[in-house]
RODRENMI-22590 format. One record per residue (C-alpha): residue in one letter; chain; x, y, z. Coordinates in Angstrom, 2 decimals. Layout:
N
> a / A / X / Y / Z;
...
END
This chain:
434
> x / A / 0.18 / -0.11 / -0.14;
> x / A / 1.26 / 3.63 / -0.95;
> x / A / 2.03 / 5.27 / 2.43;
> x / A / 1.27 / 9.08 / 3.13;
> x / A / 4.70 / 11.16 / 3.95;
> x / A / 3.89 / 13.36 / 6.82;
> x / A / 6.72 / 16.14 / 7.02;
> x / A / 7.65 / 17.36 / 10.33;
> x / A / 7.03 / 21.02 / 9.45;
> x / A / 3.21 / 20.31 / 8.24;
> x / A / 2.69 / 18.75 / 11.87;
> x / A / 4.17 / 21.55 / 13.60;
> x / A / 2.31 / 24.00 / 11.29;
> x / A / -1.14 / 22.27 / 12.38;
> x / A / -0.47 / 22.85 / 16.31;
> x / A / -1.82 / 26.20 / 16.63;
> x / A / -4.61 / 25.90 / 14.32;
> x / A / -5.66 / 22.34 / 13.73;
> x / A / -9.68 / 21.09 / 14.35;
> x / A / -11.54 / 20.59 / 17.41;
> x / A / -14.12 / 17.99 / 17.78;
> x / A / -16.96 / 18.41 / 15.59;
> x / A / -20.11 / 18.70 / 17.65;
> x / A / -22.17 / 20.14 / 14.77;
> x / A / -24.08 / 18.23 / 12.38;
> x / A / -22.16 / 17.60 / 9.03;
> x / A / -22.88 / 20.26 / 6.24;
> x / A / -24.89 / 17.49 / 4.21;
> x / A / -27.53 / 18.20 / 6.82;
> x / A / -27.08 / 21.68 / 7.12;
> x / A / -29.86 / 24.25 / 6.90;
> x / A / -30.53 / 25.53 / 3.32;
> x / A / -29.54 / 29.13 / 4.05;
> x / A / -27.12 / 31.25 / 5.15;
> x / A / -23.15 / 30.40 / 4.21;
> x / A / -23.08 / 27.08 / 5.99;
> x / A / -23.37 / 24.13 / 3.56;
> x / A / -21.53 / 22.33 / 0.88;
> x / A / -20.74 / 24.73 / -2.34;
> x / A / -19.76 / 23.20 / -5.85;
> x / A / -17.98 / 24.70 / -8.91;
> x / A / -16.72 / 22.36 / -11.39;
> x / A / -14.32 / 20.17 / -9.46;
> x / A / -14.07 / 22.32 / -6.65;
> x / A / -16.04 / 21.91 / -3.66;
> x / A / -15.91 / 23.94 / -0.38;
> x / A / -17.79 / 22.52 / 2.83;
> x / A / -18.39 / 25.46 / 5.13;
> x / A / -19.54 / 24.06 / 8.74;
> x / A / -21.42 / 25.93 / 11.14;
> x / A / -18.89 / 26.24 / 13.52;
> x / A / -16.36 / 27.75 / 11.10;
> x / A / -14.47 / 24.31 / 10.06;
> x / A / -13.68 / 24.33 / 6.53;
> x / A / -13.37 / 21.29 / 4.32;
> x / A / -11.61 / 20.95 / 0.69;
> x / A / -12.39 / 17.61 / 0.05;
> x / A / -11.61 / 17.82 / -3.94;
> x / A / -8.28 / 19.99 / -3.39;
> x / A / -5.32 / 17.75 / -3.65;
> x / A / -3.13 / 20.79 / -2.62;
> x / A / -5.18 / 22.07 / 0.34;
> x / A / -6.85 / 20.65 / 3.54;
> x / A / -9.18 / 23.30 / 4.86;
> x / A / -9.13 / 24.23 / 8.42;
> x / A / -11.34 / 27.33 / 9.19;
> x / A / -13.43 / 30.01 / 7.34;
> x / A / -14.63 / 33.31 / 8.60;
> x / A / -17.16 / 35.56 / 7.49;
> x / A / -16.63 / 39.70 / 8.02;
> x / A / -19.14 / 41.56 / 6.41;
> x / A / -18.24 / 41.04 / 2.37;
> x / A / -14.92 / 39.49 / 3.08;
> x / A / -14.71 / 35.67 / 3.47;
> x / A / -11.39 / 34.35 / 4.93;
> x / A / -10.48 / 30.66 / 4.19;
> x / A / -7.33 / 29.27 / 6.00;
> x / A / -5.90 / 25.85 / 5.05;
> x / A / -2.88 / 23.44 / 5.09;
> x / A / -1.00 / 24.15 / 1.89;
> x / A / 0.43 / 20.33 / 1.10;
> x / A / 3.25 / 21.92 / -1.20;
> x / A / 4.58 / 24.88 / 0.81;
> x / A / 4.03 / 22.56 / 3.93;
> x / A / 2.60 / 25.57 / 5.99;
> x / A / -0.67 / 27.15 / 6.81;
> x / A / -1.96 / 29.80 / 4.36;
> x / A / -5.39 / 31.81 / 4.12;
> x / A / -6.92 / 33.74 / 1.30;
> x / A / -9.28 / 36.58 / 1.61;
> x / A / -12.24 / 36.80 / -0.88;
> x / A / -15.02 / 39.17 / -1.63;
> x / A / -18.20 / 37.11 / -1.12;
> x / A / -21.64 / 37.53 / -2.64;
> x / A / -24.59 / 35.13 / -1.77;
> x / A / -28.18 / 35.03 / -3.39;
> x / A / -29.92 / 31.94 / -2.26;
> x / A / -27.91 / 28.90 / -3.28;
> x / A / -25.40 / 30.90 / -5.21;
> x / A / -22.30 / 31.95 / -4.24;
> x / A / -19.56 / 34.13 / -5.74;
> x / A / -16.08 / 34.16 / -4.44;
> x / A / -14.04 / 37.22 / -6.24;
> x / A / -10.31 / 37.42 / -5.79;
> x / A / -7.65 / 39.86 / -7.45;
> x / A / -6.03 / 36.80 / -9.22;
> x / A / -8.31 / 35.40 / -11.87;
> x / A / -6.49 / 32.31 / -11.87;
> x / A / -7.21 / 31.46 / -8.16;
> x / A / -8.67 / 27.97 / -7.95;
> x / A / -10.91 / 28.76 / -4.84;
> x / A / -12.62 / 31.98 / -6.77;
> x / A / -15.70 / 31.84 / -9.00;
> x / A / -19.05 / 30.75 / -8.96;
> x / A / -20.59 / 28.03 / -6.78;
> x / A / -24.14 / 26.17 / -6.61;
> x / A / -25.15 / 24.97 / -3.25;
> x / A / -25.26 / 21.21 / -3.78;
> x / A / -25.69 / 19.05 / -0.44;
> x / A / -25.68 / 15.85 / -2.57;
> x / A / -22.36 / 16.33 / -3.82;
> x / A / -20.69 / 14.84 / -0.61;
> x / A / -21.19 / 12.27 / 1.85;
> x / A / -19.86 / 12.26 / 5.39;
> x / A / -18.34 / 10.01 / 8.19;
> x / A / -18.09 / 11.19 / 11.79;
> x / A / -17.01 / 9.51 / 14.92;
> x / A / -13.94 / 9.43 / 17.53;
> x / A / -10.92 / 7.48 / 18.68;
> x / A / -10.35 / 5.23 / 21.81;
> x / A / -7.12 / 5.10 / 23.11;
> x / A / -5.76 / 2.13 / 25.15;
> x / A / -6.75 / 2.68 / 28.86;
> x / A / -4.20 / 4.59 / 31.13;
> x / A / -2.53 / 5.96 / 27.96;
> x / A / -1.55 / 9.62 / 27.56;
> x / A / -1.61 / 11.73 / 24.16;
> x / A / 2.14 / 13.08 / 23.51;
> x / A / 2.79 / 16.60 / 23.35;
> x / A / 1.83 / 18.38 / 20.05;
> x / A / -0.29 / 15.33 / 18.56;
> x / A / -1.72 / 15.26 / 15.52;
> x / A / -4.38 / 12.83 / 14.40;
> x / A / -4.39 / 11.47 / 10.71;
> x / A / -7.74 / 9.85 / 9.66;
> x / A / -7.97 / 8.05 / 6.26;
> x / A / -10.69 / 6.49 / 4.38;
> x / A / -9.46 / 3.92 / 1.83;
> x / A / -10.82 / 1.52 / -0.97;
> x / A / -9.24 / -1.57 / 0.39;
> x / A / -9.81 / -3.32 / -2.97;
> x / A / -8.20 / -0.67 / -5.26;
> x / A / -4.70 / -0.44 / -6.39;
> x / A / -1.78 / 0.28 / -4.11;
> x / A / -1.19 / 3.56 / -5.80;
> x / A / -4.62 / 4.75 / -5.56;
> x / A / -5.22 / 7.85 / -3.63;
> x / A / -7.62 / 7.79 / -0.83;
> x / A / -11.24 / 8.66 / -0.55;
> x / A / -10.54 / 11.14 / 2.00;
> x / A / -8.10 / 12.14 / 4.58;
> x / A / -8.06 / 14.45 / 7.78;
> x / A / -5.22 / 15.85 / 10.18;
> x / A / -6.54 / 16.91 / 13.39;
> x / A / -4.52 / 18.50 / 15.94;
> x / A / -5.04 / 16.87 / 19.40;
> x / A / -4.85 / 18.42 / 22.90;
> x / A / -6.13 / 16.99 / 26.29;
> x / A / -9.02 / 15.05 / 25.07;
> x / A / -9.15 / 11.27 / 25.14;
> x / A / -11.71 / 10.65 / 22.50;
> x / A / -11.31 / 13.32 / 20.08;
> x / A / -13.85 / 13.57 / 17.03;
> x / A / -13.27 / 13.80 / 13.33;
> x / A / -15.32 / 14.16 / 10.11;
> x / A / -14.43 / 13.24 / 6.85;
> x / A / -16.19 / 13.93 / 3.36;
> x / A / -16.24 / 11.84 / 0.22;
> x / A / -17.69 / 11.92 / -3.16;
> x / A / -20.22 / 9.33 / -3.45;
> x / A / -19.60 / 9.07 / -7.24;
> x / A / -15.93 / 7.41 / -6.23;
> x / A / -17.70 / 4.61 / -4.15;
> x / A / -17.49 / 1.33 / -6.08;
> x / A / -20.16 / -1.26 / -6.02;
> x / A / -18.77 / -4.55 / -4.23;
> x / A / -15.54 / -2.84 / -2.89;
> x / A / -14.49 / -2.89 / 0.81;
> x / A / -13.71 / 0.48 / 2.61;
> x / A / -11.79 / 0.88 / 5.86;
> x / A / -10.89 / 3.53 / 8.01;
> x / A / -7.58 / 3.87 / 9.50;
> x / A / -6.29 / 6.06 / 12.47;
> x / A / -2.68 / 7.33 / 13.49;
> x / A / -1.45 / 9.74 / 16.03;
> x / A / 1.61 / 11.26 / 15.42;
> x / A / 4.10 / 13.78 / 17.34;
> x / A / 6.77 / 15.39 / 15.70;
> x / A / 7.53 / 12.75 / 13.10;
> x / A / 6.83 / 9.60 / 15.31;
> x / A / 4.01 / 7.40 / 15.23;
> x / A / 2.56 / 6.87 / 19.04;
> x / A / -0.75 / 4.99 / 18.23;
> x / A / -2.56 / 3.39 / 15.23;
> x / A / -5.29 / 1.05 / 14.24;
> x / A / -3.98 / -2.28 / 14.21;
> x / A / -5.83 / -2.94 / 10.89;
> x / A / -8.55 / -0.93 / 8.81;
> x / A / -11.94 / -0.89 / 10.29;
> x / A / -14.53 / -2.04 / 7.84;
> x / A / -17.06 / 0.67 / 7.10;
> x / A / -20.53 / 0.41 / 5.40;
> x / A / -20.64 / 3.55 / 3.24;
> x / A / -24.19 / 2.75 / 2.46;
> x / A / -25.12 / 3.76 / 6.15;
> x / A / -22.87 / 7.02 / 6.49;
> x / A / -24.59 / 8.44 / 9.51;
> x / A / -23.67 / 5.54 / 11.78;
> x / A / -21.34 / 6.45 / 14.83;
> x / A / -18.11 / 4.93 / 14.47;
> x / A / -15.31 / 4.55 / 17.19;
> x / A / -11.79 / 4.08 / 16.28;
> x / A / -9.87 / 1.77 / 18.56;
> x / A / -6.12 / 2.78 / 18.62;
> x / A / -3.21 / 0.64 / 20.11;
> x / A / 0.18 / 1.46 / 20.99;
> x / A / 2.61 / 1.84 / 18.09;
> x / A / 5.62 / 0.60 / 20.47;
> x / A / 5.34 / 0.32 / 24.18;
> x / A / 7.11 / -0.91 / 27.47;
> x / A / 10.89 / -1.89 / 27.78;
> x / A / 11.89 / -3.39 / 24.40;
> x / A / 14.30 / -5.89 / 22.80;
> x / A / 13.86 / -4.47 / 19.31;
> x / A / 15.84 / -5.84 / 16.50;
> x / A / 16.04 / -3.55 / 13.40;
> x / A / 18.03 / -1.38 / 11.13;
> x / A / 20.20 / 1.26 / 12.29;
> x / A / 21.34 / 4.32 / 10.07;
> x / A / 23.45 / 7.14 / 10.91;
> x / A / 23.09 / 10.16 / 8.76;
> x / A / 24.78 / 13.78 / 9.12;
> x / A / 23.43 / 15.17 / 12.10;
> x / A / 21.55 / 12.27 / 13.46;
> x / A / 20.43 / 8.63 / 13.62;
> x / A / 17.42 / 6.50 / 13.23;
> x / A / 16.28 / 2.99 / 14.26;
> x / A / 13.62 / 1.06 / 12.40;
> x / A / 12.30 / -2.07 / 13.77;
> x / A / 12.29 / -5.07 / 11.14;
> x / A / 8.95 / -5.35 / 9.10;
> x / A / 7.72 / -1.90 / 9.95;
> x / A / 8.32 / 1.64 / 8.78;
> x / A / 8.41 / 3.53 / 12.15;
> x / A / 11.50 / 5.55 / 12.71;
> x / A / 12.80 / 5.75 / 16.26;
> x / A / 15.35 / 8.31 / 17.72;
> x / A / 17.72 / 7.12 / 19.73;
> x / A / 19.36 / 8.40 / 23.26;
> x / A / 20.47 / 6.85 / 26.42;
> x / A / 23.63 / 5.56 / 28.12;
> x / A / 24.65 / 3.31 / 25.55;
> x / A / 23.97 / 5.55 / 22.36;
> x / A / 27.62 / 6.60 / 22.06;
> x / A / 28.79 / 3.25 / 22.05;
> x / A / 26.24 / 2.05 / 19.67;
> x / A / 27.09 / 4.95 / 17.10;
> x / A / 30.87 / 3.96 / 17.43;
> x / A / 30.33 / 0.40 / 16.58;
> x / A / 28.13 / 1.39 / 13.57;
> x / A / 31.24 / 3.58 / 12.32;
> x / A / 33.57 / 0.72 / 12.75;
> x / A / 31.46 / -1.61 / 10.81;
> x / A / 30.00 / 0.59 / 8.00;
> x / A / 32.08 / 2.38 / 5.39;
> x / A / 29.19 / 2.98 / 2.90;
> x / A / 27.20 / 6.35 / 3.69;
> x / A / 23.36 / 5.75 / 4.97;
> x / A / 24.00 / 1.74 / 4.54;
> x / A / 21.89 / 0.19 / 7.27;
> x / A / 23.38 / -2.15 / 9.95;
> x / A / 21.26 / -4.82 / 11.72;
> x / A / 21.31 / -4.68 / 15.66;
> x / A / 19.40 / -5.40 / 18.62;
> x / A / 18.46 / -2.74 / 21.20;
> x / A / 17.14 / -2.81 / 24.63;
> x / A / 15.43 / -0.13 / 26.45;
> x / A / 12.13 / 1.98 / 27.06;
> x / A / 10.79 / 3.86 / 24.35;
> x / A / 9.78 / 7.65 / 25.83;
> x / A / 8.86 / 10.62 / 24.34;
> x / A / 11.52 / 13.23 / 24.20;
> x / A / 12.56 / 16.84 / 22.19;
> x / A / 12.81 / 16.09 / 18.16;
> x / A / 15.25 / 17.43 / 15.98;
> x / A / 13.52 / 20.80 / 15.52;
> x / A / 12.56 / 23.05 / 18.42;
> x / A / 9.33 / 22.61 / 20.15;
> x / A / 9.04 / 18.99 / 18.45;
> x / A / 8.35 / 15.52 / 20.29;
> x / A / 9.46 / 12.07 / 18.96;
> x / A / 9.25 / 8.52 / 20.23;
> x / A / 13.02 / 7.78 / 21.38;
> x / A / 14.23 / 4.26 / 22.23;
> x / A / 16.45 / 4.84 / 25.61;
> x / A / 19.43 / 2.40 / 24.16;
> x / A / 20.56 / 0.56 / 27.84;
> x / A / 22.09 / -2.48 / 25.71;
> x / A / 22.86 / -3.30 / 22.44;
> x / A / 24.00 / -5.98 / 20.10;
> x / A / 25.50 / -5.91 / 16.66;
> x / A / 25.51 / -9.49 / 15.95;
> x / A / 21.90 / -10.14 / 15.72;
> x / A / 21.89 / -13.24 / 13.37;
> x / A / 21.63 / -14.01 / 9.68;
> x / A / 18.08 / -13.62 / 9.23;
> x / A / 16.89 / -10.49 / 7.12;
> x / A / 15.50 / -7.46 / 8.53;
> x / A / 12.92 / -6.76 / 6.07;
> x / A / 11.44 / -2.84 / 5.77;
> x / A / 8.88 / -1.43 / 3.38;
> x / A / 10.44 / 0.50 / 0.50;
> x / A / 9.55 / 3.87 / 0.26;
> x / A / 7.57 / 5.28 / -2.84;
> x / A / 9.16 / 7.43 / -5.10;
> x / A / 6.05 / 9.88 / -5.26;
> x / A / 4.12 / 11.57 / -2.33;
> x / A / 7.42 / 10.80 / 0.12;
> x / A / 9.14 / 13.82 / 2.09;
> x / A / 12.83 / 12.93 / 0.69;
> x / A / 15.38 / 14.92 / 3.26;
> x / A / 18.89 / 15.77 / 1.38;
> x / A / 21.45 / 13.96 / 3.55;
> x / A / 24.18 / 13.95 / 0.85;
> x / A / 25.35 / 15.78 / -2.18;
> x / A / 27.75 / 13.41 / -4.01;
> x / A / 30.09 / 12.16 / -1.04;
> x / A / 29.56 / 15.68 / 0.87;
> x / A / 27.23 / 15.24 / 3.87;
> x / A / 24.46 / 17.73 / 4.40;
> x / A / 23.70 / 18.95 / 8.01;
> x / A / 20.12 / 19.48 / 8.73;
> x / A / 19.48 / 22.92 / 10.02;
> x / A / 16.15 / 25.00 / 11.12;
> x / A / 14.78 / 24.58 / 7.55;
> x / A / 15.64 / 21.15 / 5.90;
> x / A / 16.52 / 20.91 / 2.17;
> x / A / 14.08 / 18.63 / 0.87;
> x / A / 12.26 / 17.28 / -2.29;
> x / A / 8.53 / 15.82 / -2.56;
> x / A / 7.77 / 14.02 / -6.25;
> x / A / 3.93 / 14.31 / -6.88;
> x / A / 1.88 / 11.96 / -8.98;
> x / A / 1.19 / 14.27 / -11.63;
> x / A / 4.97 / 14.74 / -12.56;
> x / A / 5.50 / 18.06 / -10.44;
> x / A / 7.93 / 18.26 / -7.63;
> x / A / 8.24 / 20.67 / -5.05;
> x / A / 10.61 / 21.21 / -2.00;
> x / A / 13.49 / 23.44 / -0.65;
> x / A / 17.02 / 24.12 / -0.83;
> x / A / 17.25 / 24.55 / 2.94;
> x / A / 16.56 / 28.55 / 2.31;
> x / A / 14.42 / 28.89 / -0.94;
> x / A / 11.42 / 26.95 / -2.41;
> x / A / 11.72 / 24.66 / -5.19;
> x / A / 9.37 / 23.92 / -7.85;
> x / A / 9.38 / 22.30 / -11.35;
> x / A / 8.71 / 19.23 / -13.16;
> x / A / 10.17 / 15.64 / -13.32;
> x / A / 10.03 / 12.96 / -15.90;
> x / A / 9.93 / 9.17 / -14.56;
> x / A / 10.04 / 6.03 / -16.61;
> x / A / 11.86 / 2.77 / -15.41;
> x / A / 14.96 / 3.93 / -13.37;
> x / A / 15.31 / 6.93 / -15.35;
> x / A / 14.64 / 10.41 / -13.64;
> x / A / 14.90 / 13.74 / -15.16;
> x / A / 14.18 / 16.94 / -13.82;
> x / A / 13.07 / 20.03 / -15.92;
> x / A / 11.85 / 23.44 / -15.38;
> x / A / 13.37 / 24.08 / -12.38;
> x / A / 12.52 / 27.15 / -10.46;
> x / A / 13.21 / 28.57 / -7.07;
> x / A / 12.43 / 31.91 / -4.90;
> x / A / 15.04 / 34.25 / -4.64;
> x / A / 15.74 / 34.85 / -0.83;
> x / A / 19.23 / 35.31 / 0.38;
> x / A / 20.43 / 32.97 / 3.12;
> x / A / 23.71 / 32.55 / 5.12;
> x / A / 22.72 / 29.09 / 6.24;
> x / A / 22.22 / 27.12 / 3.08;
> x / A / 25.75 / 26.62 / 1.90;
> x / A / 24.84 / 23.81 / -0.48;
> x / A / 21.91 / 25.42 / -2.25;
> x / A / 23.62 / 25.86 / -5.61;
> x / A / 25.15 / 22.36 / -5.52;
> x / A / 21.64 / 21.03 / -4.76;
> x / A / 20.15 / 22.78 / -7.90;
> x / A / 22.78 / 21.47 / -9.95;
> x / A / 22.43 / 17.87 / -8.72;
> x / A / 18.65 / 17.96 / -9.66;
> x / A / 19.65 / 19.34 / -13.10;
> x / A / 21.88 / 16.76 / -13.64;
> x / A / 19.83 / 13.63 / -12.33;
> x / A / 19.37 / 11.05 / -15.37;
> x / A / 18.56 / 7.89 / -12.89;
> x / A / 17.13 / 6.93 / -9.39;
> x / A / 17.65 / 4.15 / -7.12;
> x / A / 15.40 / 3.42 / -3.97;
> x / A / 17.10 / 1.33 / -1.44;
> x / A / 14.80 / 0.76 / 1.41;
> x / A / 14.51 / 4.21 / 2.90;
> x / A / 17.15 / 5.94 / 0.91;
> x / A / 16.91 / 7.58 / -2.56;
> x / A / 19.73 / 8.16 / -4.80;
> x / A / 19.93 / 10.13 / -8.12;
> x / A / 22.75 / 9.34 / -10.62;
> x / A / 24.24 / 11.67 / -13.43;
> x / A / 24.91 / 10.64 / -16.95;
> x / A / 28.10 / 9.28 / -16.16;
> x / A / 26.29 / 6.94 / -13.28;
> x / A / 27.84 / 9.01 / -10.60;
> x / A / 25.67 / 9.66 / -7.30;
> x / A / 25.02 / 13.57 / -7.29;
> x / A / 22.41 / 13.38 / -4.36;
> x / A / 21.01 / 11.20 / -1.63;
> x / A / 17.69 / 11.57 / 0.48;
> x / A / 16.21 / 9.66 / 3.38;
> x / A / 12.58 / 9.19 / 3.58;
> x / A / 11.87 / 11.16 / 6.65;
> x / A / 8.74 / 9.74 / 8.14;
> x / A / 6.28 / 7.21 / 6.35;
> x / A / 3.04 / 5.44 / 8.03;
END
């Protein structure tokens, strides 16, 4: 199954402005007057809930957060998946009955235009989550709820997904809107839930919860189980990269930060036995998993406190899922054989399904297109913003490496780009997948 990459920045951006539990009825049941309701314009859909929640279920680039009206001005606040930040736009709104006009100075604005109220354009699912007894939410936690077609191809997009900021609630609510015309007769559908903090996974549904989309009004409870608990003897792959390290238990794609009294000795053992950059080493680690500060100020990550380790963990393979080329947050860790240290703003790359790419040099935003067939990967039309930064020494080399790319190779969680001479020009690490 294709995984969804949740960059650390996106989770941090949501902390101050995420959803609260939906206490109001869904917009499919809203009274047919005023602004609240479902508004349709071609392929674009606006869901304005009566409590100020905004949904953009047909917009692949934005997740709606909040809406607010002040006289004739309507402000829409959303999470921009491309910029990995919260954005907002203000429109001049004019409503006449079931017709809504949103005007903006930019004629090409995808949210502007003539809308028609259409409560039948969407259906919804609502529910809450149940955490294990005696468990607590990590600081700055994010709930991800996803509705998937269980019979669809692995690369198919989910029917709906919502990221929700969690605070002190034990059973926070959620709501998803989806298009009924995307439902395939005879297919099975399931809900998945994940609770993350920083870029670590704390709770998850052990398996997708089957849902009957013919009865979408039925109350749903997602029972979550701990991703990792207790004091562990875990076998997995250790990777050391510039500025950090990560441990991934065998058979999972959960990334654990490392700390504790034996961390330094463990990293010394890795360096003595591994000479290839980012080569994984199979180890067995013993210690509790605790929430600790992450790499970025204000973040929290699940951290394995290393008390004992064994680098001779047997000949059995330690299998891990291979990261998807597209829709994965690829963090730049090497340019050629030069290590790239992570800073306040990470240099990274995201390749979309539609052939577009975006990312950051660590200073300026990147955008362009790419061509991918087989193992060939070329980049074209690369453009960036023009800010001057003193803390992005590798910016020019990163741009040159992307322009020189001719081939891509994925090894587990590592992506390497090669030039026409088959020399590695850039290496990236999948930051977090679930």
